[in-house]
C-alpha positions in Angstrom: -8.2 25.5 -15.7 -8.6 21.4 -14.6 -6.3 22.3 -11.3 -8.2 25.2 -10.3 -11.1 23.4 -9.5 -9.1 21.0 -6.8 -7.9 22.7 -3.5 -4.2 23.3 -3.7 -3.2 20.8 -1.0 -5.8 18.0 -1.0 -5.4 14.2 -1.1 -8.5 12.6 -2.5 -9.9 9.6 -4.6 -9.1 10.2 -8.4 -13.0 9.7 -8.9 -13.8 11.5 -12.3 -10.6 12.7 -13.5 -8.4 10.9 -15.9 -4.5 10.5 -15.5 -3.7 11.8 -18.8 -5.9 15.3 -17.9 -4.0 15.7 -14.8 -0.8 15.3 -16.3 -1.6 18.2 -19.1 -2.8 20.1 -16.2 0.2 19.9 -14.4 2.0 20.4 -17.3 0.2 23.4 -18.6 0.5 25.2 -14.5 4.3 24.1 -14.9 4.2 21.3 -11.7 5.5 18.4 -11.1 3.5 15.4 -12.3 4.3 12.0 -10.3 3.1 9.0 -11.0 3.1 5.5 -9.7 1.2 2.4 -11.4 0.7 0.0 -8.7 -0.9 -3.0 -10.0 1.6 -5.1 -10.0 2.1 -4.8 -6.2 1.0 -6.7 -3.3 2.8 -5.6 -0.3 4.4 -2.4 1.7 7.7 -3.3 0.1 6.5 -4.0 -3.5 4.2 -0.5 -3.2 7.4 1.8 -1.6 9.8 0.2 -4.1 7.5 1.1 -7.1 7.0 4.4 -6.0 10.8 5.4 -5.6 10.9 3.9 -9.0 8.4 5.9 -10.7 9.3 9.2 -8.9 13.1 8.8 -9.4 14.1 8.9 -5.5 17.6 8.5 -4.8 19.5 5.4 -4.4 19.3 5.0 -0.5 15.8 5.6 -0.5 15.2 3.8 2.9 12.1 2.1 1.6 9.9 3.3 4.5 7.0 5.2 5.3 9.2 7.9 6.7 11.5 7.7 3.9 9.1 8.3 1.5 7.9 11.4 3.3 11.2 12.7 3.6 11.9 12.3 -0.3 8.4 13.8 -0.6 9.5 16.4 1.1 12.8 18.0 2.8 14.4 16.5 0.0 12.8 17.9 -2.7 12.5 21.3 -0.6 16.2 21.6 -0.2 16.5 21.5 -3.8 15.5 25.0 -4.6 11.6 26.8 -4.7 9.3 24.2 -6.0 6.0 25.0 -8.6 3.7 22.7 -7.8 2.9 18.7 -7.7 0.1 16.6 -9.3 1.0 13.2 -7.7 -1.2 10.3 -9.0 -1.2 7.2 -7.1 -3.2 4.2 -9.4 -4.5 1.1 -7.8 -3.2 0.9 -4.3 -3.1 -2.7 -3.7 -6.4 -3.8 -1.6 -5.6 -7.4 -0.2 -4.7 -9.1 2.8 -1.2 -8.1 2.8 -1.5 -4.6 1.9 -4.7 -4.4 3.9 -6.9 -0.9 4.8 -4.3 0.3 7.8 -1.5 -0.1 5.5 -3.8 1.7 2.9 -4.3 4.3 5.2 -1.0 4.8 6.5 0.6 5.1 3.0 -2.5 7.8 2.4 -1.2 9.8 5.6 2.3 10.5 4.3 0.8 12.0 1.4 -1.6 14.2 3.5 1.6 15.2 6.0 3.3 15.9 2.3 0.2 17.7 1.8 -0.1 19.9 5.0 3.9 20.4 4.4 3.9 22.0 1.2 0.8 23.9 2.3 3.0 26.0 4.7 5.3 26.8 2.2 2.6 27.9 -0.2 3.5 25.0 -2.8 0.1 23.0 -4.3 0.4 19.7 -3.7 -2.4 17.6 -4.9 -2.6 13.9 -4.5 -5.3 11.7 -6.3 -5.5 8.0 -5.9 -7.5 4.9 -7.0 -7.9 1.0 -5.3 -7.3 -1.7 -7.3 
C-alpha cells in the first residue's frame, strides 16, 4: 500500500517515511530493499565504500560514480528480470569533504538509475536523508 502512493521511478527525500515501513513495503511487494546507513561516512570514498558493502557489490567494484551506476543498472539487469527496488540512503554526509556538489552527483547516479529502470518498466524508488 505504501509504495502505491510514491511514483515508481523517483529519487526523493525520505521525509515522513520510516525506514522500517519502506523495508516492509518492499518485502510485501516482492521488491529488492537496499539500505545504506552513511552516518560514519565523511568523504566520497567513505560513501562509496559504505554503499558497496551495504548493497553487497562485487569485490571488483571500482569505488567511483561510474562503477556505482554500473552496479545499480547493467550488472543487475544482466542477472535477469527484476521485480523492483526500494533504496534508502540514510544520513548522506553534509560536510566540507562531501559538499553539496558531491551530494548532487551521488543523487544524480540514482536518478539516472531510476531512468534506466523506468525504461525497462521496473520500479526504482530511492529515498535519502542528510546528516
